[in-house]
TORSE-374073 format. One record per residue (C-alpha): residue in three letters; y, z, x. Coordinates in steps of 0.2 Angstrom, whole numbers, plus 5000, padded with zeros to 4 digits. Layout:
<sites>
AlaYZX ...
</sites>
This chain:
<sites>
Met510250054786 Ala508550014788 Thr507150144793 Thr506250084812 Leu504750144819 Ser504550114835 Ile502550144843 Ser502050104861 Ser500650014861 Ala499750094877 Ala499950284867 Ser498350394872 Pro497950434858 Phe498550314848 Pro499750394833 Tyr498750284819 Ala499150404806 Ala501450364810 Leu500650184806 Ala499850204794 Thr501150314782 Ala502450184790 Ala501250014785 Tyr500950104768 Ser502750144766 Ser503449964769 Asn502949934751 Lys504250064746 Ile505650074758 Asp506349964770 Ile505549994786 Ser505049894801 Ile503649954815 Glu503949874831 Phe502649904847 Asp503349934863 Val503049994881 Ser504150134880 Glu503650314887 Gln503650404872 Pro502250354858 Gln503150344843 Ile505050364839 Leu505850334820 His507550294818 Val508050364801 Asp509650384793 Gly510450374808 Lys509250534816 Glu507950494831 Ile505950604826 Ile505050564840 Ala503550724837 Glu502250634825 Ser502150754813 Asp503750754808 Ile503850584808 Leu502650584795 Glu503650704782 Ala505250594783 Leu504250444781 Ala503150524765 Arg504950614758 Lys505850464758 Ser504350354749 Asn503950474741 Ile502350494746 Leu502250704751 Gly501150744738 Asp500850934734 Ser501551014748 Thr500351174745 Lys498751084744 Ser499450954759 Ala499751084771 Ala498051134777 Leu497350954776 Leu499050904788 Ala498351074800 Leu496550994799 Ala497250844805 Lys498150904821 Thr496550984824 Leu495150864821 Pro495650774839 Thr495750954849 Ile494050994843 Thr492850994859 Ser491351084851 Phe490150964844 Pro489851134829 Asp491551164825 Leu491950964824 Val490450974812 Ala490851104804 Gly492851014801 Leu492050854793 Asp490850974784 Thr492151054775 Leu493150874772 Asp491650814764 Asp491350954754 His493250934747 Leu493050744745 Ala491350764736 Tyr492250754721 Arg493850684722 Thr494650494728 Phe495950544737 Leu496350704745 Val497850774736 Gly498050724718 His497550564710 Thr498650434722 Leu498750414741 Thr499850524750 Val500250574768 Ala498850684767 Asp497850544766 Phe498550444781 Ala498850594792 Val496850624790 Trp496350474791 Gly497350444808 Ser496650584815 Ile494850524815 Lys495350334819 Ser495850404837 Ser494850524839 Thr493050444846 Lys492150594844 Ser492550604824 Ala492150434823 Gly490550464831 Val489950604822 Leu490250494802 Lys488950374811 Asn487550474808 Gly488050454788 Asn487850654787 His489650644776 Pro489550534766 His490750584755 Val491850584770 Gln491450394776 Arg491650314758 Trp493550394759 Phe493950334777 Ser493250154774 Phe494450154758 Val495750194766 Asp495350094783 Gly495149924770 Leu496749944764 Ala497749794767 Pro499649864774 Ile498249954787 Gln497249804792 Glu498749694793 Ala499749844806 Val498349864815 Ala497949674816 Arg500049684823 Leu499149814835 Ile497849724846 Glu499049594846 Ala500549684856 Arg499049744866 Ser498649564869 Thr500449504870 Lys500549674885 Ala499149634896 Arg499649454894 Asn501349484900 Asn500749594914 Lys499449434921 Val497849534924 Ala496449494923 Ser495849324913 Ser494649394897 Phe494949364879 Thr495749574875 Leu496949494890 Gly497349314886 Leu497249164894 Pro497649144913 Asn499149054919 Ala499849024899 Ile501348994893 Asp502149044879 Gly502448904866 Gln501548784881 Val499548804878 Val498648694870 Thr496648714863 Arg495448604855 Phe493748614846 Pro492748454852 Pro491348454835 Glu489848314836 Pro489948244820 Ser487948254821 Gly487648394810 Tyr488448534801 Leu489548704810 His488648844811 Ile488949034814 Gly488948974833 His490248844832 Ala491248984821 Lys491349094835 Ala492248954847 Ala493448884833 Met494049044828 Leu494549074847 Asn495148914852 Gln496448974835 Tyr496649124839 Phe497249084855 Ala498448934848 Gln499249034836 Met499249194850 Tyr500249084861 His501248974849 Gly500548834854 Lys499348704845 Leu497648664841 Ile496648514843 Ile495348464833 Arg494348354841 Phe492648244836 Asp491548194851 Asp490948054844 Thr490147944861 Asn488447944853 Pro488347834839 Ser486547854839 Lys486748044829 Glu488348024823 Thr489347964803 Ala490947984795 Glu490248094783 Phe489648234797 Glu491448224802 Glu491948264782 Thr490748394782 Ile491548474798 Leu493148464793 Glu492648544775 Asp491848694786 Leu493648734795 Arg494348724782 Leu493248864773 Met493648954789 Asp495448944787 Ile495648824801 Val496748694800 Gly496948584817 Asp498748544821 Gln497948364827 Ile496548284823 Thr495748184837 His494148084840 Thr493448044858 Ser493547854852 Asp495147824851 His495147834870 Phe493747724874 Gln494647594881 Arg495347694891 Leu493847804899 Phe492947644899 Asp494447584913 Tyr494347754921 Gly492447724923 Val492847564932 Glu494147654943 Ile492947804949 Ile491747654953 Lys493047584963 Arg493647734973 Gly491747744978 Lys491347914968 Ala490147854955 Tyr488747704956 Ala487747594945 Asp485647644946 Asp484147584936 Thr482947724940 Glu481847754925 Arg482247914917 Ala480748024923 Gln480847974942 Met482948004941 Gln482348174935 Asp480948204948 Glu482348144961 Arg483648264956 Arg482748404955 Asn482148374973 Gly483648324980 Ile482948164984 Ala484648014984 Ser484347864973 Lys484047704981 Arg485447634973 Arg486847764980 Asp487347674991 Ala487647504984 Thr489347414984 Val490847424974 Glu490747254970 Glu488947274964 Asn489147404954 Leu490747324945 Ala489547194941 Arg488147284932 Phe489647384923 Asp490047204915 Glu488447184910 Met488247364904 Ala489847324894 Lys489147184887 Gly487547264881 Thr486547134889 Glu484647124890 Glu485147154910 Gly486347284903 Leu485247404897 Arg484247424911 Trp485747534920 Cys486947684919 Ile488347754929 Arg488147904939 Ala489548004946 Lys489348004967 Ile489548224969 Ser488048264978 Val485948254981 Asp485648424984 Asp486648544980 Asn486248704976 Asn486948684958 Lys486048554950 Thr487348504935 Leu488048414952 Arg486548334957 Asp487448144953 Pro487548164935 Val487448014921 Ile489147984915 Phe489047804907 Arg487547734897 Thr487347584887 Asn486947584867 Val487047434855 Thr487147524841 Pro488847504828 His489747654830 His490347744814 Arg492247674819 Thr492147554832 Gly490647484826 Ser489847344838 Thr491647354850 Trp490847434861 Lys489247434869 Val489447564886 Tyr489947754878 Pro490347914890 Thr489348064891 Tyr490148194888 Asp490148284903 Phe491448144909 Ala492048104893 Cys492548304889 Pro493748334906 Val494448154907 Val495048174887 Asp495548364890 Ser496948304902 Ile497548154894 Glu497648254876 Gly498548394886 Val497448524885 Thr497848664893 His496448794892 Ala494548724887 Leu493548874882 Arg491948834882 Thr490048944881 Asn489749014896 Glu488048894895 Tyr489148774900 Arg489948884919 Asp488648794932 Arg489548654924 Asn491648714930 Pro491048634945 Gln490648464939 Tyr492148484924 His493448504937 Trp492748354947 Met493048234938 Ile494848264935 Asp495048284954 Ala494248144956 Leu495348034946 Gly496748134953 Leu497048194933 Arg497948334929 Lys497048494928 Val496348624915 Asp495848784914 Val494348834909 Trp493949004900 Asp492149044896 Phe491549174882 Ser489549204877 Arg488549114865 Leu488449204849 Asn486549214844 Phe485749324832 Ile484049384831 Tyr482849304816 Thr484049164817 Leu483848984821 Leu485448894828 Ser484548734834 Lys485148584823 Arg483348524827 Asn482248684817 Leu483648694805 Arg483448504801 Lys481548544800 Phe481848684787 Val482948554776 Glu481648404778 Arg480048494775 Gly481048574755 Leu480748754763 Val482648784760 Arg483848674747 Gly484948604758 Trp486048654773 Asp487248734761 Asp485748874758 Pro486149054759 Arg484749064773 Phe485248974784 Pro486749004799 Thr487948864794 Val489648904789 Arg489448844772 Gly487548954771 Ile488449144776 Arg489849094764 Arg488649064750 Arg487949234754 Gly489449314751 Leu490249314771 Thr492249344768 Val493449254783 Glu494049404786 Ala492649494793 Leu492049324799 Arg493549294809 Gln493549524812 Tyr491949494820 Met492049354831 Leu493749414839 Ser492749574842 Gln491449484853 Gly492749364864 Pro492849454878 Ser490949474881 Gln489749394894 Ser488349434889 Val487149334880 Val486149434870 Ser485349424852 Leu486749524840 Glu485949624827 Trp486549574808 Asp487249744804 Ser488749744811 Ile489649604802 Trp488849644786 Thr489549814788 Ile491549734794 Asn491149644777 Lys490649754765 Lys492249874773 Ile493349724766 Ile492549684749 Asp492149854742 Pro494049904738 Ile494449724728 Ala492449704720 Pro492649744700 Arg490849854697 Tyr489849784683 Trp488149844677 Ala486349764675 Val484849834667 Glu483349734675 Thr482249634659 Asn480649684664 Asn479949814655 Met481749904652 Thr481450034642 Arg482450044624 Val483350234623 Val483850324606 Leu485350434610 Lys485550584595 Gly487450644595 Gln487950454594 Ile488450404579 Gly489050194575 Thr489650074588 Glu491150114598 Ala492150024611 Arg493050094625 Thr494050024640 Asn493650054655 Pro494250004674 Leu493349894686 His493549984699 Lys493950154699 Lys494850184715 Asn496050004710 Ser496649984694 Asp497449814701 Ile495849764698 Gly495949764679 Thr494849844663 Lys493249794654 Thr492649824637 Val491149934635 Ala490049954621 Tyr489450144616 Ser488150134602 Pro486650244596 Val485450124605 Ile485450094624 Tyr484550014639 Val483950084656 Asp483150024669 Gln481050064669 Ala481050134687 Asp482550284679 Ala481450294666 Ala479950324675 Ser480750474684 Phe481650554670 Glu480750734668 Asp480050804649 Asn482150884645 Glu482750834660 Glu484650834659 Ile485350674666 Thr487050574668 Leu487450424658 Met488950374671 Asp490450354662 Trp489950434646 Gly489350614650 Asn487750684648 Ala486050714639 Phe484350804638 Val482650674639 Arg481750744626 Thr480250644622 Lys479450484630 Thr478550344623 Thr477150244636 Asn476050124630 Ser474050094636 Ser474750004651 Gly476050174656 Val477450074654 Ile478850174647 Thr479350064631 Glu480450194622 Ile481650374627 Ser482350474614 Met483750584621 Glu485250734617 Leu486950684621 Phe487550824628 Leu489550784630 Glu489950954638 Gly488750954651 Asp489350954672 Phe489050784680 Lys489150884695 Lys487451004693 Thr486450834687 Lys485350734699 Lys485450564692 Lys486850464685 Ile486150314677 Thr486750154672 Trp486550094656 Leu487249934643 Ser487149954624 Glu485849884615 Pro486649684611 Thr487749634596 Glu488349474590 Thr490049534596 Asn489349634611 Pro487849524617 His486549534631 Ile487149384643 Ser485549334657 Ile485849334677 Thr484849324689 Leu484849424705 Leu484249324722 Asp483949394737 Tyr483049334755 Asp482449334767 Tyr482549294786 Leu481849124789 Ile480849164805 Thr479749314809 Lys480149334826 Lys481649404835 Lys481949274844 Leu481049114849 Glu480549044866 Glu480548884872 Asp478548854872 Asp478448964856 Asp477748844839 Leu479248844825 Asp477648834812 Asn476949004816 Phe478249094811 Val479049034799 Thr479049154785 Pro478149124769 Val479249184755 Thr481049194760 Glu481849214741 Phe481649354728 Lys482349324710 Leu482449464700 Ala482849454680 Ala484249584674 Val485649574660 Thr487249634660 Asp488549654644 Ser489849514640 Asn491249554653 Ile490349454664 Leu490949294657 Lys492449334666 Val491949304681 Lys492049144692 Arg490949054707 Gly491049124720 Glu491949284716 Thr491349454723 Ile490649604711 Gln489749754715 Phe488149784702 Glu488349974702 Arg486650044711 Lys486049904714 Gly487149814727 Tyr488549694731 Tyr488349504723 Ile489149344724 Leu489449244710 Asp488249064713 Glu487848954701 Ile487948964681 Val486548904675 Ser487248784659 Gly486648844642 Ser487148794623 Ser488448914625 Asp489249044636 Thr487949194628 Asp486549064632 Lys486949044651 Asn486249114667 Tyr487149184679 Gln486349184698 Phe487149294710 Val486749294727 Asn486349484735 Ile487849514749 Pro486849624765 Asp488149784765 Gly487449824782 Arg486149954783 Val484549944788 Ala483749924773 Ser484849764766 Leu484449674781 Ala482549724789 Ser481249584786 Lys480249574769 Ser479149464778 Ala477949614775 Val478149644758 Val476949564744 Ala478049504733 Ala477549504713 Pro477349344705 Ser478849394693 Gln480049444708 Ala479649314721 Ala480049124720 Ser479149024733 Ser480348954748 Ala479948794745 Pro480948714728 Ser480048594718 Gln481048454720 Pro481248384739 Ala483048444748 Pro484248304755 Thr484348274772 Thr485848254776 Thr487548294765 Ser487348474755 Lys487348454733 Met488648574737 Tyr490148444742 Lys490648294736 Val491048204752 Asp492648064752 Asn492747944765 Ile493748034779 Tyr494747874782 Gly495447854763 Asp497147864759 Arg497348074755 Pro497948194768 Val496448274779 Phe497248454775 Ser497748404755 Asp497248574745 Asp495948504735 Val494848444752 Thr493648544747 Lys492348544733 Met491548704735 Tyr491948814723 Lys493648934730 Val493349084736 Glu494949194735 Ser495349314752 Pro495349494747 Tyr497149504753 Lys497649374741 Ser498849494732 Ala499249614745 
</sites>
């Protein structure tokens, strides 16, 4: 008989402990988790019995899945789990977390060497308590934070929480409350929702586009509907087929695949016909007013001298436009909405203009093209879009959008607004980004310093973090410049449980250490991740001579007892210093019976290289913001705010375990940070190659602070301008095939970027 846990999605406080225990147990027992709106917060149906109390549910699930652990040791922790959410006194809450932090100081799990119900009970009590979570953010309980992040990042738990969010959204949607992200789309019918993502094929997608694309995908999937990827290709002067291909690649990098790919150009004939129709209805007219004068008249609410032309005159001029004649080039078509409406977007906007540049898809067939203001609502309607998601910078244009549909008697489309995404020290303007590319200040549109999808992926941002962050921003209507810390914190929570650990020593003045007490070299097998055995193992050499960072060597005091990580303690006996004050050699004496808990310094190290255990050269790359001002104003001169040095290189070595790492894989160099392998520079052999790793910010203030005020040493800083000029259009990262070739648009081999596996692939 299957076990079923039913949880009310509206329960408060929410029974996260029961949810986590059931989710984790699903790999061990046959259990299903259901969300409903019952009066009971939780009900477990197991072995013909019905259990309601959360503590009893935890015990029943723990026994059935064999994760009860030592019951005597668990008792106090389970009691703490019950107590934490009820504590109202701040000092008492801090005291409780202090006790927990002390308990976890030298433990990975609360009880024993594996996850038990105690871990899920205490995690759930903190998760459901805003006060406890708030105290943790103060950073005074590092061991609890480390443990909490690990449990919180477990794939089964993340999936269960995602289902909870979906259940809450579904409930709100069914109740037809207000129109917002968490409450669902207005007038949505399950199975009939159609959304669209309409990029212009004139550049690369950036993080702002990512929000729009992910929200469109989210709602299409949420309502079991359809997502259309539509290329808004109405300006032949700026658009190319190559950009269409790169946009599809960018979407693929974000795991976004449309159910249908269309082009506005697919509808050029129909749009032209609608142009004729709207003129015949007396709702549009041809105008040859000079651009500057037209802008001035619109600004001041003055009617154009051509506004009252006859239908016949307007059709004749539209025909000249369609032919691309010299006379036709003088004219445009304007919608006849209003002259002086307070909403200036309604002051007779232009809806058709002439352009004789050949179109990348239709060639010279067309000379007259619809503007976005006309084409978007019309194509939305005729393609079956039910909900048009637009950033709220278009909010003033919403009445214009609806007017176009009403003027032609087309099917109505609901518009749903969301806030545009802006980040501090970040440029999202294609025009400004192009300047950096063309001047060679970055290596291309996929540079890790760029906010493009390719850039942030090369910087190590996972699709999972990007999606979680974008969905969390969904309901916001505020236009603000966001800090980068939140998105990188989410990313760290995702990569930390699965990133294998390695060691590296900086080559600049690295210090030789002679160890007394170690005879000969031996190889040991160590885990790549102490908390996740599934990651695998590595072979580590232990020898009488090792190397450490100069900074560590300089911090040692005479006869100080330190800990060599994964080895044991040692005493610092003597230090040799050259005339420049650099420590060239240290003599240490192993003291393996020493207590590592009593030492202040835990040091990473590398054995002396040998033929069988060589040192591998690596380059650690870090980056600064491209501009020195948090937000550029319209009248700011970009040249005055370009960061002089934005790339920092650190030469280091690691052991041969690194040879197993592939491009695009995320690792951690312990005590140095998280990195993604970006490039492997060729050498005569594997051991002669240089592995280039890009630092992944972890969300801490120090890792995200602007480095523009820091004057880097020549050995550490690299000029922001590479020696060779960067390409101005396509990225070196990909080979772009013709989008109109024979292969499927979304085949498995569509991207030539190195493959970045999902952190949850093995879950």
